[in-house]
Structures are given as structure tokens and as C-alpha cells.
C-alpha positions, 0 to 999 in steps of 0.5 A, a space after each residue: 485898859 492900857 494907860 495912854 501916857 503923856 510924853 511931857 510927864 514922862 520926860 519930866 520924870 526922866 530928867 529929874 533923875 540925875 543920871 550923869 554917866 555912869 550913874 543910873 540916877 533912877 532913870 532905869 528904875 522909872 522905865 522898868 516900872 512903867 514898862 513892867 506895868 505895860 506887860 514888858 518882861 524887863 531885864 536889868 543888866 549890869 556890866 563892868 570892866 576892870 578899867 571902867 565903872 559898872 554900868 546898868 542897862 535895861 532890855 525890855 520885851 513885849 511878846 515872844 514872836 518874830 518880828 522883834 521891833 526894837 527902840 534903842 536909846 540911852 538914859 545917861 546924860 553929860 554933866 551940866 557944866 556950869 550950873 550957875 549959867 543955867 536959867 533953871 535947875 538942870 534937873 528940875 525939868 521946868 516948862 518955860 514959854 512952851 519949852 521943857 528945859 533940862 539936861 537930857 531933854 533933847 539927848 535923849 530922854 525926851 525921845 525915850 518919853 515920846 516912844 514909850 508914850 507912842 507905844 502906850 497909845 499903840 497898845 491902847 488902840 489895840 485894846 491891850 498887848 494880846 494879839 500883837 503879831 510880833 514883839 516890841 523891845 527897848 534896849 536902853 543903856 546907861 553908857 552912851 555918853 562916855 566910853 560906851 564899853 559896858 553898854 549897848 555892845 555888851 547888851 547885844 552880846 547878852 542878847 545873842 547868848 539868850 537867843 534874842 534877835 532883832 528884826 529892825 531897830 529905831 534909835 532915838 538920837 536927836 537927828 533933827 536939824 532945823 525942824 522936827 523930823 527933817 532928817 532920818 539918819 541911815 548911816 554914820 561916818 566913822 571916827 578915828 583919833 590919831 596921837 602923833 609924837 615927833 622926835 628931835 634932839 633937844 638943844 640951845 636955840 642959839 646953836 640950832 646946828 647942834 640940835 634937831 627941832 622936832 617942831 619944825 618937823 611937826 609943822 612939816 608932817 602935819 601940812 600934808 594931812 590937811 593940804 588936800 581933801 581926803 575925798 569928795 564925798 558920795 551920794 550918801 556921805 559928805 567928804 571925809 574930814 581930818 581935823 587937827 585938835 591940839 598941838 602940844 609941846 610943854 616947853 616953858 622956856 624961850 631958849 630951849 629947843 624941845 626934844 619932842 612935840 605932839 599933835 592930836 587929830 580926829 578923822 570923820 570918814 565916810 564909807 569909802 574908807 575903813 579905819 585901816 585904810 584911813 590909818 594907811 592914808 595918814 601913815 603914807 603922808 607922814 612917811 613921805 614927810 621924812 620925820 621920826 615919829 610915833 603914831 597911836 591910833 584909836 578908833 571910836 567906830 567904823 563908817 556904815 550905811 543902811 541903804 534906803 529900803 523898806 525900813 527907811 520908807 516906813 519912817 519917812 511915811 510916818 514923818 510925812 503923815 504927821 509933819 506933812 513933809 518927808 525927811 531927808 535921809 542923811 549920815 551927818 553928825 557924830 557917832 552913836 550906838 547905832 554903830 553897834 546895832 547895825 550888825 544885827 538888823 536894819 537900823 535908822 535914827 530919828 529924834 528931836 532937834 539937836 541944836 541944844 544937846 549938851 548945851 546950857 539950858 538944853 531944851 525941847 518944845 513941848 509941842 515937839 514931844 507930842 508930835 514925835 509921839 505921834 510919829 513913833 506911834 505911826 511907825 509902830 502902826 505901819 510896822 505891825 499893821 501894814 
């Protein structure tokens, strides 16, 4: 008889694995052991790049037939920051006043534990994995919280080479805002970073006519970027937003006009843009300002939308059955590995509260772990038994 796993026990075990990117920390070892015991065929995949550390990943699949329902997530976590500011050891996974505290509790080891527990109960209720009409898989990376080069993207490339296909994917990122499961994300905004350098002529502040102050130009060229809204948003996305994140000069003196000034900005753009049209929008305004500049653009991800349909309906119904209220379908927040998977199959994201993710004393109510387990189990039942 298949074991019915407790999400709290599994979440605690995962948190006690210090898997700060890119260190595996034992988290994938633990999942491989648990999933292997449930009959999954597990593949440990290590990828590298000449400029980044090696990263370990896990792809596990139960069954060989279509459809293949995939859960995607990451076991890597951000650093704890100031450990002395935590009320407990960040990797002790203590439960205090009904809350599980630890790095990764919300983002996103708690969600992984809930899915695996819900999966174990789904299989147990069926009397075991025999007779599953389709497949269930997990794509777990150790490279989501950093540069995301040797993680999900390369696992997907490997899967394509192996003839693996996905028919639907649930990403367990912390999407809940005020109450558990109050939002399912069906898309994400794109993210673009701009590195701007404006040039001038160095000189003495007493003789400005003999210099060309790049900072005056910098102020002038930045103003058009923030003066008018990029757009007004649409039915599924909020307005696109350009935010200046830093202005740097590096001038230690008070009587020297510098030769250059730099600024950086981030654009979160909706599906009315691509990264190419965002760059065009920025350059048009910089050119009109008439300064000599260099601009380097780096794109973290394109915007995307998986329109409401059968998969989002399935998740909404599962949430309503457990929580008594359907979720909002949204696209807010930062980027996630869903931006890579969306090219392979319908995708949506549903997980725990995001309020303490990456913070000191990151935590999740134990009751939420149990409820999310029930939701995930209901999702599997709806997908395979409908």
C-alpha cells in the first residue's frame, strides 16, 4: 500500500537541506528517494556553463503514457542574509505558534512538500500507481533563484532530446497574496534591464563652458522615460512599468565635472510589448533627448499569457472545492521558470502565501500546508478522473 505522506514532515526535511543556489544541499537526494519509493523513474541531471557553477536538477516520471501532467518547482533558496536577525536557525525548520519557519518554507519547499504529499494520497486512494491512465512528472531545478541558466531551460532541452512531452504543467511558486490560493497566475510580465551610460567632457566646475556635464544630460534623458505611462494595462495585465534603480557617477570631488554618468533601470512589461519593442520605445526617447549615450539591454524573460481555459478552470475548481471560493486569475509579480515552460504546454502557477518569501523568518502556516495538499490532490483527481 502506498504511503500517505505528511506535508509538514516532508517540508521540514527539505528545509533542513541547506540548498542555497547553486548548492544541492541534499534536497534533491531526499526527493529522489521519496519519489523513487513511490515508483517514479528519476533522472538526476547536472548542467554546467563556462561562466556559471554546475547545477543539479531532477526530472521524475511515473507512467509512460500520455497525458503527462507535470509539477515544476525549485529546491534552491536564496541566502539567509543576517542569520542573527532570525528568531530561529533558518535551516532548523521549527514550528512556532502554528507556523513553519525556515528558508524556503514559502519559496518553495513547502509547495513541493504539499504536492508530493497530495500525490501520495492520490495514488494511495487509487490503490497504487497501477492503472494510472497517463503520467505524472516533476521537474525540479536547483537554479531558479539565481541566473537560471543551468536549470529548467536545459532540463527542457534534455526532455525534448529524450522524446519527453508535457501536456499540462503546474508551477508551485508562492502566488497567494492575502489568503491561501486567492490567486492563480496564468501569465507573467516580461522583465528587461537597461544599463545606460551618458558621455560628456570632464572639466573644472568653475569653467563649465570648457566642459560638457554628462549629469545634466543624464537628468534630461531619464525624464522622458518616466514622464508618461508606457500603457494603461489590459484585461489580464497591469500597466507596464519602468523603474530607475540606480544612478552612479563615482565622482569623489566637488570641483570636477565628470566625464560620464550611469543609470540602470528595470522594465516590467505586459503582453502589449516584446523586449524588442520595449527597447525601441526606450531608444526613441533617449534619441529625442539628444545626448551621447551607450545602452546595454539584458532581457530576463518575455511576457506571456496562457488564456483562461480548461487548465485554469481545473485549478479554480480545485481551489473552490477546498477553500470555498475561486481564485483570481492574475499575472502580477516577478518572473518564474514558467517563462520557459510556457512554450511546451498549458501552464499555470499556484502556491503558498508570498508575504515572507526571501525575508528574515520566512514562514508558512502549517494549516496552509495541509490545505494546499488537499488542493493539489483535488487537481490531480480532476485531471485524471474527469
